[in-house]
N, CA, C and O of each residue as an XYZ file, in Angstrom:
728
protein
N     -44.807    -15.907     68.140
C     -46.006    -15.693     67.829
C     -47.353    -15.065     66.775
O     -47.468    -13.857     66.564
N     -47.923    -15.687     66.422
C     -48.537    -14.770     65.822
C     -49.429    -13.827     65.972
O     -49.917    -13.772     67.101
N     -49.931    -12.807     64.942
C     -50.098    -11.695     65.344
C     -51.845    -11.931     65.623
O     -52.307    -13.063     65.480
N     -53.034    -10.402     66.154
C     -53.909    -11.310     66.750
C     -54.767    -10.258     65.577
O     -54.728     -9.033     65.698
N     -55.253    -10.700     64.858
C     -56.356    -10.034     63.934
C     -57.627     -9.828     64.558
O     -58.283    -10.608     65.248
N     -57.867     -8.667     64.211
C     -59.338     -8.005     64.762
C     -60.211     -7.746     63.799
O     -59.654     -6.965     63.028
N     -61.705     -8.082     63.289
C     -62.482     -8.006     62.170
C     -63.689     -7.236     63.883
O     -63.697     -7.276     65.114
N     -64.494     -6.637     62.694
C     -65.645     -5.266     63.150
C     -66.486     -6.193     62.059
O     -66.349     -6.552     60.889
N     -67.440     -6.366     63.143
C     -68.947     -6.510     62.379
C     -69.655     -5.096     61.374
O     -69.525     -3.906     61.661
N     -70.105     -5.438     60.646
C     -70.365     -4.183     59.623
C     -71.439     -3.645     60.275
O     -71.906     -2.674     59.679
N     -72.078     -3.984     61.453
C     -72.669     -2.767     61.763
C     -72.298     -1.550     62.769
O     -72.619     -0.385     63.004
N     -71.288     -2.714     63.274
C     -70.102     -1.706     64.073
C     -69.738     -0.201     63.912
O     -69.859      0.930     64.384
N     -68.807     -1.546     62.169
C     -67.957     -0.248     61.291
C     -68.521      0.645     60.477
O     -67.922      1.389     59.701
N     -70.351      0.532     60.754
C     -71.010      1.680     59.572
C     -70.929      2.386     60.670
O     -70.077      3.274     60.620
N     -71.896      2.244     62.264
C     -72.292      3.117     63.442
C     -71.485      3.807     63.887
O     -71.929      4.766     64.517
N     -69.692      3.651     63.773
C     -68.783      4.217     64.049
C     -67.810      4.224     63.620
O     -66.880      3.824     64.321
N     -67.565      4.659     62.332
C     -66.514      4.399     61.297
C     -65.168      5.541     61.498
O     -64.239      5.481     60.692
N     -65.157      6.113     62.128
C     -64.166      6.809     62.950
C     -63.463      6.219     63.838
O     -62.257      6.466     63.859
N     -64.144      5.101     64.993
C     -63.795      4.099     66.237
C     -62.526      3.359     65.534
O     -62.491      2.988     64.361
N     -61.276      3.194     66.702
C     -60.074      2.494     66.345
C     -59.756      2.032     67.232
O     -59.627      2.741     68.230
N     -59.398      0.239     67.321
C     -58.587     -0.050     68.272
C     -57.078     -0.556     68.286
O     -56.727     -0.730     67.120
N     -56.200     -0.815     69.062
C     -55.131     -0.927     68.624
C     -54.583     -2.654     69.416
O     -55.115     -3.377     70.258
N     -53.948     -2.703     69.023
C     -53.415     -4.097     69.779
C     -52.319     -4.555     69.840
O     -51.772     -4.966     68.817
N     -51.651     -4.610     71.175
C     -49.768     -4.893     70.513
C     -49.978     -6.422     71.835
O     -50.816     -6.969     72.552
N     -48.741     -6.476     71.482
C     -48.308     -8.508     72.670
C     -47.020     -7.784     73.337
O     -46.030     -7.605     72.627
N     -47.018     -7.416     74.528
C     -45.773     -8.006     75.036
C     -45.293     -8.631     76.052
O     -45.954     -8.544     77.087
N     -44.011     -9.447     76.082
C     -44.082    -10.702     76.048
C     -42.552    -10.077     77.603
O     -42.277     -9.060     78.241
N     -42.013    -11.605     77.459
C     -41.549    -11.735     78.793
C     -41.919    -10.729     79.963
O     -40.875    -10.531     80.583
N     -42.942    -10.020     80.519
C     -43.188     -9.334     81.685
C     -42.936     -9.766     82.709
O     -43.685    -10.742     82.733
N     -42.203     -9.770     83.983
C     -42.104     -9.610     85.236
C     -43.100     -9.583     85.757
O     -42.848     -8.444     86.148
N     -44.546     -9.856     86.370
C     -45.746     -9.624     87.116
C     -45.189     -9.504     88.459
O     -44.856    -10.570     88.976
N     -45.011     -8.406     89.156
C     -44.853     -8.793     90.565
C     -45.950     -7.835     90.730
O     -46.372     -7.045     89.887
N     -46.571     -8.110     92.585
C     -47.133     -7.544     93.227
C     -46.935     -5.643     93.142
O     -47.998     -5.024     93.191
N     -46.248     -5.201     93.080
C     -45.771     -3.968     93.038
C     -44.111     -3.994     93.504
O     -43.624     -4.906     94.173
N     -43.345     -2.784     92.999
C     -42.039     -2.835     93.218
C     -42.385     -0.985     93.368
O     -43.374     -0.256     93.285
N     -40.412     -0.781     93.721
C     -40.194      0.286     93.483
C     -40.282      1.424     92.784
O     -40.592      2.523     93.243
N     -39.948      1.104     91.415
C     -40.811      1.514     89.823
C     -41.699      2.425     89.931
O     -41.686      3.635     89.702
N     -42.871      1.343     90.499
C     -44.350      1.799     89.739
C     -44.590      2.419     90.756
O     -45.386      3.302     90.434
N     -44.315      2.495     92.060
C     -44.776      3.547     93.552
C     -44.191      5.291     92.877
O     -44.647      6.434     92.833
N     -42.819      4.492     92.408
C     -42.197      6.612     92.262
C     -43.577      6.752     90.464
O     -44.119      7.792     90.089
N     -43.698      5.544     89.893
C     -44.115      6.246     88.894
C     -45.250      6.868     89.251
O     -45.427      7.950     88.691
N     -46.195      6.465     90.121
C     -47.712      6.791     90.321
C     -47.694      8.736     91.441
O     -48.421      9.729     91.499
N     -46.466      8.290     92.043
C     -46.193      9.413     92.139
C     -46.066     10.531     91.757
O     -46.481     11.464     92.444
N     -45.479     10.722     90.600
C     -44.887     11.045     89.783
C     -46.047     11.394     88.802
O     -46.076     12.466     88.197
N     -46.863     10.569     88.696
C     -48.118     11.171     87.991
C     -49.029     11.601     87.939
O     -49.530     12.050     86.909
N     -49.746     11.594     89.523
C     -50.510     11.695     90.562
C     -50.257     13.620     90.535
O     -51.183     14.428     90.475
N     -48.942     13.928     90.591
C     -48.794     14.669     90.447
C     -48.974     16.021     89.134
O     -49.327     17.200     89.127
N     -48.502     15.023     88.144
C     -48.854     15.369     87.013
C     -49.865     16.316     86.443
O     -49.918     17.463     85.999
N     -50.983     14.834     86.766
C     -51.939     14.531     86.444
C     -52.877     16.176     87.372
O     -53.595     16.919     86.703
N     -52.722     16.332     88.363
C     -52.866     17.201     89.224
C     -52.984     18.583     89.313
O     -53.818     19.399     89.707
N     -51.387     18.574     88.598
C     -51.431     20.028     88.037
C     -51.568     19.886     86.361
O     -50.530     19.836     85.702
N     -52.516     19.839     85.880
C     -52.837     19.853     84.680
C     -54.378     19.623     84.587
O     -54.913     20.376     83.773
N     -55.380     18.591     85.355
C     -56.490     18.763     85.580
C     -57.297     19.065     86.852
O     -57.229     18.934     88.074
N     -58.027     19.501     85.972
C     -59.494     19.480     87.497
C     -61.057     18.705     87.467
O     -61.543     18.257     86.428
N     -61.553     18.659     88.456
C     -62.310     17.720     87.775
C     -63.818     18.615     87.575
O     -64.692     18.085     86.889
N     -64.023     19.691     88.068
C     -64.894     20.511     86.899
C     -64.382     20.633     86.030
O     -64.478     19.483     85.602
N     -63.897     21.092     85.390
C     -63.330     21.232     83.684
C     -62.680     19.830     82.893
O     -62.025     19.837     81.850
N     -63.088     18.581     83.756
C     -63.026     17.536     82.992
C     -63.550     16.975     82.120
O     -63.040     16.005     81.558
N     -65.255     17.716     81.674
C     -66.298     17.804     80.872
C     -65.435     18.624     79.280
O     -65.339     18.201     78.128
N     -65.194     19.257     79.598
C     -64.493     20.234     78.514
C     -62.970     19.466     78.210
O     -62.471     20.305     77.460
N     -62.066     18.506     78.330
C     -61.459     18.360     77.923
C     -61.718     17.283     76.251
O     -62.725     16.614     76.022
N     -60.868     17.377     75.604
C     -61.647     17.081     74.160
C     -61.622     15.225     73.966
O     -62.463     14.681     73.252
N     -60.501     14.387     74.739
C     -60.525     13.547     75.076
C     -61.951     12.800     75.567
O     -62.694     12.094     74.886
N     -62.115     13.295     77.343
C     -63.193     12.952     77.466
C     -64.936     13.166     76.843
O     -65.896     12.409     76.699
N     -64.649     14.756     76.576
C     -66.237     14.330     75.390
C     -66.000     14.173     74.521
O     -66.371     15.089     73.788
N     -65.468     13.360     74.004
C     -65.490     12.380     72.425
C     -66.138     11.386     73.184
O     -67.342     11.259     72.965
N     -65.387     10.322     74.402
C     -65.893      9.258     74.636
C     -67.023      9.185     75.483
O     -67.542      8.091     75.707
N     -67.518     10.365     76.042
C     -68.951     10.464     76.671
C     -69.949     11.137     75.227
O     -71.141     10.950     75.469
N     -69.764     11.741     74.047
C     -69.964     11.503     72.958
C     -70.749      9.865     72.244
O     -71.800      9.449     71.757
N     -69.302      9.397     72.638
C     -69.876      7.942     72.493
C     -70.705      7.325     72.442
O     -71.439      6.954     71.526
N     -70.629      7.069     73.992
C     -71.317      6.276     75.079
C     -72.623      6.910     75.077
O     -73.697      6.312     75.145
N     -72.384      8.656     74.963
C     -74.660      8.650     74.495
C     -75.063      7.724     73.443
O     -76.141      7.131     73.392
N     -73.815      7.628     72.356
C     -74.676      7.037     70.630
C     -74.367      5.212     71.466
O     -74.415      4.301     70.639
N     -74.142      4.864     72.642
C     -74.570      3.484     72.428
C     -75.540      3.476     73.516
O     -75.839      2.582     74.308
N     -75.868      4.398     73.411
C     -77.050      4.256     75.185
C     -76.379      4.614     76.976
O     -77.138      4.666     77.943
N     -75.360      4.752     77.045
C     -75.672      4.340     78.325
C     -75.023      6.138     78.888
O     -74.396      6.653     77.962
N     -75.054      6.518     79.421
C     -75.523      7.426     80.213
C     -73.260      7.583     81.129
O     -72.762      7.107     82.149
N     -72.759      8.369     80.130
C     -71.093      8.434     80.899
C     -71.235      9.223     82.364
O     -70.137      9.612     82.762
N     -71.962      9.432     82.944
C     -72.262     10.392     84.359
C     -72.357      9.171     85.343
O     -71.822      9.099     86.449
N     -73.160      8.200     84.713
C     -73.275      6.699     85.571
C     -72.145      5.941     85.501
O     -71.267      5.841     86.358
N     -72.226      5.279     84.165
C     -70.718      4.701     84.286
C     -70.052      5.437     83.422
O     -70.499      5.829     82.345
N     -68.388      5.764     84.093
C     -67.791      6.247     82.831
C     -66.613      5.752     82.139
O     -65.827      5.180     82.894
N     -66.295      5.803     81.018
C     -65.006      5.339     80.187
C     -64.087      5.094     81.074
O     -63.681      6.083     81.685
N     -63.386      3.543     81.477
C     -61.902      3.713     82.560
C     -61.365      4.945     82.381
O     -62.211      5.802     82.637
N     -60.405      5.366     82.076
C     -59.532      6.290     81.735
C     -59.810      7.600     82.350
O     -58.914      8.248     82.890
N     -61.246      8.076     82.269
C     -61.918      8.803     82.815
C     -62.037      8.728     84.372
O     -62.010      9.710     85.115
N     -62.196      7.186     84.835
C     -62.858      7.094     85.715
C     -61.913      7.359     86.986
O     -62.208      7.769     88.109
N     -60.225      6.852     86.228
C     -59.162      6.200     87.156
C     -58.049      7.820     87.210
O     -57.120      8.177     87.934
N     -58.796      8.455     85.999
C     -58.176     10.027     86.348
C     -59.168     10.709     87.359
O     -58.502     11.247     88.244
N     -60.730     10.911     87.582
C     -61.447     11.285     88.428
C     -61.014     10.796     90.166
O     -61.130     11.401     91.232
N     -60.631      9.809     89.912
C     -60.640      8.834     91.287
C     -59.436      9.464     92.028
O     -59.225      9.430     93.240
N     -58.346     10.313     90.622
C     -56.883     10.794     91.320
C     -57.312     12.532     91.514
O     -57.021     13.141     92.544
N     -57.746     12.915     90.817
C     -58.203     14.386     91.505
C     -58.667     14.675     92.333
O     -58.523     15.759     92.899
N     -59.924     13.071     92.903
C     -60.276     14.184     93.738
C     -59.807     13.590     95.175
O     -60.671     13.395     96.030
N     -58.309     13.273     95.473
C     -57.400     13.466     96.220
C     -57.308     11.382     96.677
O     -56.918     11.113     97.814
N     -57.598     10.457     95.939
C     -57.432      9.617     95.991
C     -56.542      8.980     95.101
O     -56.071      9.593     94.143
N     -56.145      7.240     95.451
C     -54.481      6.848     94.360
C     -55.954      5.738     93.497
O     -57.147      5.724     93.801
N     -55.242      4.957     92.422
C     -54.975      3.792     91.802
C     -54.970      3.021     93.011
O     -54.287      3.260     94.007
N     -55.769      2.094     92.855
C     -54.985      0.060     93.845
C     -54.060     -0.212     93.251
O     -53.726     -0.227     92.067
N     -53.599     -0.462     94.274
C     -52.354     -1.722     93.661
C     -52.850     -3.222     93.127
O     -53.543     -3.934     93.854
N     -52.523     -3.550     92.078
C     -53.452     -4.837     91.880
C     -52.090     -5.662     91.069
O     -52.227     -6.873     90.897
N     -51.100     -5.151     90.697
C     -49.639     -5.916     89.870
C     -49.313     -4.679     89.261
O     -49.770     -3.545     89.115
N     -48.259     -5.422     88.944
C     -46.843     -4.081     88.301
C     -47.903     -3.809     87.079
O     -48.586     -2.787     87.004
N     -47.931     -4.861     86.156
C     -48.734     -4.923     84.890
C     -49.617     -4.278     84.685
O     -49.475     -3.311     83.936
N     -50.794     -4.547     85.236
C     -51.736     -3.895     85.416
C     -51.494     -2.529     85.972
O     -51.511     -1.703     85.060
N     -51.310     -2.085     86.954
C     -50.769     -0.532     87.302
C     -49.874      0.326     86.218
O     -49.970      1.507     85.881
N     -49.214     -0.428     85.914
C     -48.720      0.101     84.235
C     -49.911      0.931     83.763
O     -50.403      2.059     83.721
N     -50.082     -0.578     83.378
C     -51.166      0.038     81.988
C     -52.573      0.869     82.647
O     -53.422      1.330     81.884
N     -52.682      0.978     84.021
C     -53.694      2.057     84.406
C     -53.228      3.189     84.146
O     -53.907      3.994     83.508
N     -51.789      3.534     84.647
C     -51.130      4.805     84.933
C     -51.595      5.539     83.058
O     -52.199      6.598     82.886
N     -51.144      4.692     82.028
C     -51.255      5.167     81.249
C     -52.566      5.399     80.658
O     -52.543      6.007     79.587
N     -53.467      5.125     81.018
C     -55.205      4.899     80.897
C     -55.423      6.643     81.375
O     -55.827      7.582     80.689
N     -54.959      6.604     82.872
C     -55.280      7.572     83.890
C     -54.464      8.956     82.812
O     -55.080     10.004     82.617
N     -53.068      8.724     82.221
C     -52.708     10.191     81.957
C     -53.227     10.301     80.309
O     -52.400     10.997     79.721
N     -53.877     10.031     79.750
C     -54.143      9.533     77.999
C     -55.245      9.874     78.530
O     -55.366     11.083     78.727
N     -56.525      8.880     78.985
C     -57.501      9.661     79.423
C     -58.605      8.328     77.982
O     -59.685      8.430     77.400
N     -57.803      7.560     78.009
C     -57.809      7.272     76.515
C     -58.281      4.933     77.551
O     -57.388      4.274     78.083
N     -59.405      4.570     77.466
C     -59.094      3.537     78.345
C     -58.135      1.848     77.326
O     -57.804      1.256     76.299
N     -58.161      1.902     77.964
C     -56.692      0.500     77.874
C     -57.038     -0.535     79.006
O     -57.105     -0.134     80.168
N     -57.247     -1.788     78.713
C     -57.710     -3.409     78.069
C     -56.353     -4.057     78.452
O     -55.869     -4.098     77.321
N     -55.723     -4.411     78.985
C     -54.784     -5.879     79.224
C     -55.147     -6.896     79.773
O     -55.837     -6.915     80.792
N     -54.448     -8.536     78.763
C     -55.260     -9.697     78.960
C     -54.240    -10.054     79.227
O     -53.176     -9.463     79.046
N     -54.506    -11.559     79.918
C     -53.329    -12.675     79.921
C     -53.593    -13.410     79.135
O     -54.505    -14.236     79.158
N     -52.332    -13.083     77.805
C     -51.845    -13.784     76.321
C     -52.866    -14.987     76.230
O     -53.834    -15.080     75.475
N     -52.220    -16.283     77.599
C     -52.639    -17.412     77.597
C     -53.882    -17.586     77.547
O     -54.332    -18.711     77.331
N     -54.622    -16.603     77.719
C     -56.566    -17.260     78.159
C     -56.799    -16.627     76.901
O     -57.938    -16.176     76.783
N     -56.251    -16.515     76.205
C     -57.301    -15.642     74.847
C     -57.204    -16.864     73.521
O     -56.365    -17.645     73.073
N     -58.391    -16.526     73.291
C     -58.473    -17.625     71.341
C     -58.764    -16.400     70.435
O     -59.677    -15.662     70.808
N     -57.990    -16.035     69.091
C     -58.083    -15.351     68.245
C     -58.392    -15.408     67.753
O     -59.256    -16.106     68.284
N     -58.876    -15.297     66.284
C     -59.381    -13.421     66.388
C     -60.124    -12.625     66.944
O     -60.923    -13.167     67.707
N     -60.234    -10.759     66.821
C     -61.219    -10.950     67.668
C     -61.665    -10.428     66.948
O     -61.252    -10.281     65.798
N     -62.793     -9.930     67.494
C     -64.414     -9.369     67.140
C     -64.453     -7.874     67.528
O     -64.210     -7.787     68.732
N     -64.668     -6.651     66.963
C     -65.017     -5.809     67.668
C     -66.656     -5.945     67.023
O     -66.885     -5.858     65.817
N     -67.736     -6.175     68.083
C     -69.260     -6.648     67.723
C     -70.062     -5.720     69.162
O     -69.727     -5.196     70.224
N     -71.334     -5.966     68.312
C     -72.632     -5.995     69.432
C     -72.478     -6.728     70.154
O     -71.739     -7.633     69.766
N     -72.930     -6.839     71.378
C     -73.273     -8.675     72.437
C     -74.191     -8.986     72.012
O     -74.564     -8.047     71.309
N     -74.937     -9.827     71.959
C     -76.237    -10.617     71.999
C     -76.763    -10.427     72.992
O     -76.073    -10.444     74.012
N     -78.439    -10.126     73.098
C     -79.029     -9.911     74.259
C     -78.940    -11.282     75.105
O     -79.234    -12.397     74.675
N     -78.494    -10.981     76.337
C     -78.722    -12.099     77.495
C     -77.005    -12.420     77.381
O     -76.562    -12.416     78.529
N     -76.164    -12.631     76.607
C     -75.110    -13.330     76.248
C     -74.996    -13.205     77.656
O     -75.799    -12.528     78.297
N     -73.890    -13.916     78.267
C     -73.352    -13.707     79.596
C     -71.679    -13.238     79.387
O     -70.983    -13.575     78.429
N     -71.166    -12.230     80.735
C     -70.309    -11.415     80.520
C     -70.474    -11.274     82.086
O     -71.384    -10.814     82.776
N     -68.729    -12.086     82.514
C     -68.066    -11.894     84.183
C     -66.989    -10.229     84.138
O     -65.845    -10.115     83.697
N     -67.501     -9.602     84.498
C     -66.386     -8.761     84.837
C     -65.679     -8.738     85.815
O     -66.173     -8.813     86.940
N     -64.307     -8.625     85.602
C     -63.023     -8.204     86.694
C     -64.357     -8.093     88.293
O     -65.338     -7.378     88.088
N     -64.269     -8.717     89.533
C     -64.577     -8.236     90.996
C     -66.075     -8.109     90.446
O     -66.676     -7.185     90.992
N     -66.755     -8.751     89.582
C     -68.277     -8.718     89.630
C     -68.081    -10.411     90.043
O     -67.185    -11.163     89.658
N     -69.879    -10.892     91.463
C     -69.520    -12.249     91.640
C     -70.251    -13.243     90.669
O     -70.115    -14.465     90.721
N     -71.084    -12.529     89.729
C     -71.551    -13.577     89.220
C     -71.590    -11.996     87.390
O     -71.406    -10.806     87.138
N     -71.973    -13.340     86.749
C     -72.100    -13.128     85.467
C     -73.235    -12.094     85.095
O     -74.058    -11.954     86.000
N     -73.435    -11.421     84.081
C     -74.398    -10.575     84.033
C     -74.954    -10.889     82.897
O     -74.534    -11.909     82.351
N     -76.024    -10.120     82.240
C     -76.551    -10.818     80.706
C     -76.351     -9.552     80.231
O     -76.704     -8.580     80.899
N     -75.705     -9.414     78.909
C     -75.428     -8.252     78.077
C     -76.598     -8.199     77.371
O     -77.277     -9.177     77.057
N     -76.936     -6.539     77.010
C     -78.625     -6.626     76.021
C     -76.876     -6.201     74.683
O     -75.649     -6.197     74.583
N     -78.182     -5.932     74.015
C     -77.881     -5.705     71.968
C     -77.369     -4.214     71.624
O     -77.017     -3.911     70.484
N     -77.358     -3.265     72.754
C     -76.640     -1.703     72.787
C     -75.200     -2.276     73.366
O     -74.378     -1.362     73.421
N     -74.858     -3.113     73.660
C     -73.296     -3.055     74.523
C     -72.182     -3.378     73.660
O     -71.798     -4.538     73.805
N     -71.607     -2.757     72.883
C     -70.075     -3.039     72.352
C     -69.015     -3.764     72.995
O     -68.446     -3.439     74.037
N     -68.714     -5.182     71.995
C     -68.083     -5.415     72.929
C     -66.812     -6.057     71.722
O     -66.901     -6.243     70.509
N     -65.418     -6.318     72.896
C     -64.231     -6.927     72.435
C     -65.027     -8.493     72.369
O     -65.807     -8.833     73.259
N     -64.752     -9.244     71.362
C     -64.974    -10.233     72.388
C     -63.712    -11.636     71.339
O     -63.964    -11.587     70.135
N     -62.668    -12.601     71.665
C     -62.307    -13.717     71.217
C     -63.052    -15.089     70.105
O     -63.758    -14.502     69.284
N     -63.077    -15.824     69.984
C     -63.510    -16.544     69.090
C     -64.413    -17.523     70.860
O     -64.786    -18.696     70.870
N     -64.444    -17.187     71.269
C     -64.845    -18.169     72.403
C     -65.642    -17.352     73.155
O     -66.750    -17.831     73.395
N     -65.313    -15.740     73.818
C     -65.491    -15.615     74.461
C     -65.454    -13.796     74.603
O     -64.754    -13.107     73.863
N     -66.376    -13.208     75.729
C     -66.013    -11.877     75.401
C     -64.969    -11.110     76.421
O     -64.844    -11.109     77.645
N     -64.426    -10.598     75.571
C     -63.013     -9.847     76.613
C     -63.179     -8.831     77.106
O     -62.221     -8.379     77.735
N     -64.454     -8.017     77.049
C     -64.415     -6.751     77.641
C     -65.684     -5.765     76.561
O     -65.799     -5.583     75.349
N     -66.495     -5.301     77.846
C     -67.482     -4.469     77.055
C     -66.248     -3.251     76.880
O     -65.376     -3.064     77.729
N     -66.330     -2.750     76.052
C     -65.890     -1.189     75.327
C     -66.643     -0.513     75.911
O     -67.813     -0.770     76.193
N     -65.847      0.712     76.221
C     -64.465      0.981     76.660
C     -64.520      1.099     78.757
O     -63.845      1.919     79.380
N     -65.287      0.276     79.292
C     -65.353      0.098     80.376
C     -65.063     -1.285     81.893
O     -64.792     -1.318     83.093
N     -65.323     -2.090     80.878
C     -65.309     -3.219     82.078
C     -65.028     -4.134     81.058
O     -65.634     -4.383     80.016
N     -63.022     -5.030     82.004
C     -62.531     -6.179     81.321
C     -63.386     -7.706     81.643
O     -64.019     -7.794     82.695
N     -63.357     -8.710     80.806
C     -63.221    -10.161     81.508
C     -62.564    -10.526     82.668
O     -61.362    -10.278     82.757
N     -63.254    -11.172     83.731
C     -62.303    -12.124     84.610
C     -62.003    -12.727     84.578
O     -61.283    -12.958     85.549
N     -62.073    -13.813     83.528
C     -61.402    -14.886     83.119
C     -59.892    -14.849     82.075
O     -59.000    -15.692     81.980
N     -60.046    -13.630     81.444
C     -58.424    -13.398     80.923
C     -57.925    -12.217     81.097
O     -57.281    -11.629     80.228
N     -58.367    -11.418     83.090
C     -57.111    -10.762     83.541
C     -55.569    -11.282     83.384
O     -55.075    -12.404     83.272
N     -55.137    -10.216     83.418
C     -53.311    -10.321     84.043
C     -53.615    -10.789     85.544
O     -54.266     -9.959     86.178
N     -53.339    -11.726     86.099
C     -52.841    -12.096     87.158
C     -50.862    -12.315     87.845
O     -49.763    -12.347     87.292
N     -51.311    -12.406     89.144
C     -49.367    -12.765     89.370
C     -49.414    -14.276     89.224
O     -48.378    -14.936     89.301
């Protein structure tokens, strides 16, 4: 399998010079609805993050602060649309649990919750590299996971795209057509 190259448009690279993404490929994964190991891991990580964090103090966390500052620079209010890592952590800190989607998705959601760093996962068979980090075109269509119909993107939205489509609105919404399924 060929490596996936990522290119940055000059506007995104100059506006966010410290921003970086990491791409990895995991092969041979057996995706199940759920299993005992993931259930056990969820319980352990819920207890861990509840012991380490509280909702009131999250805004002072350096990772949360960095992503919120980044959102403000994008023109997004991070108290209304939260970075995915923070949103997952908040759900658990409020006494909830993460949804059970599949073992693969649950695993990277747990990693995102623990690190408070947004993580996306894509079905490799739906991708058309190379990837580009760029700003959306005004009106560019995007259907996120769980959305009934496409939304029109705006120019201030930073996206990760392949050669055919937007893969995610960075860093909070993944595309429905590239999601990992059973």
